[in-house]
N, C-alpha and C positions, 0 to 999 in steps of 0.2 A: 393048555392055554398059555402057560408061561413061555413055552418054546415059540409060540406064534408071536408073542410080544417081543421077545429077544430077537427073533428073525426080522421083524419089522424095524426095530431099532438099528440093527446091524445094516440092513439094506439102506436105511436113511443115512447112516453115517458114511457108507460107501458112496452113495449119491452125492453127499456134501463134499467129500474128498475129491471126487472126480470133477465136480463143478469148480471147486477152489483152484485146482491145479490146471485143469484143461478147459475151463469155461472161458468165454469171451468177456473180458472185463473192460470197463471204460478206462482209458489211459489219459492222464493230464498231458497236454502238449502246449507248446508256446513257440512263437516266431520271434526271432531276435529283432530288436529295434536298431536300425542303422542310422548313425549320426556321425558326421565328421570322418567318414571313411573307416568307421569302426562299428562293430555290432556287439551288443552286450545282453546277457540274460542272467537273471537272478534265480538260483536254484536253492530251494529249502530242503535240508536233509533232516527228515523226521519220520523214522520208520521206513524210509525209502527216499527216493528223490522226486521232488515235485517242482517243475514238470518232469515227467519221465522221458518225453520226446521233445527235442528242440530242433527247429528248422532254421538253418543258417543260409545266408546268401553266399554262394561260391565266390572265392577270390577276394573277399573282404575279411580283414583280421577280426577275430572274435575273442571276447572275454566272457568266461563263465564265472560268476560270482557265487560261490557255495557258502551257505550259512548253516552250520550244523546245530540243530536244536536237540538232538537225541544223544543221551549219554552212553548209548550202547557202543561197545568197542567194535562191533561189526561194521559200523558206519564211520569210523574215525579216519579213514583214508579214501582218497579218490585216485583211481588208477586208469590211465589211458595208455595201455601197453603199446599200441601202434605209434604213439607219439613220444614214448619214453617218459611219460609223466606218472609220478607216484608221489603224491603230496599228502601230508597230514592235514586233517580238517580240525582245527581247534574248536571247542564247543562255544557256541554263542558269539562267534566272531566271523566276519566275512573273509 
């Protein structure tokens, strides 16, 4: 009987892991506001980036304002290697 319970628990854990890593999850997204030939989006850094997907208008300069709320060192930098950007994100500052 104990083996059956352990088997059920293990199968449930495998199912959860598969759902967590490969399941389709809702992603927060935002479209930039365009004003005075510039577009701007505020991004909150707290356990991840919110919004995760940002839609920008092509050909209009864009500003991304990051505010880091998380003390984790995993989220203390933002890197856009294609643009040569590697900036520190101070905590609780824009």
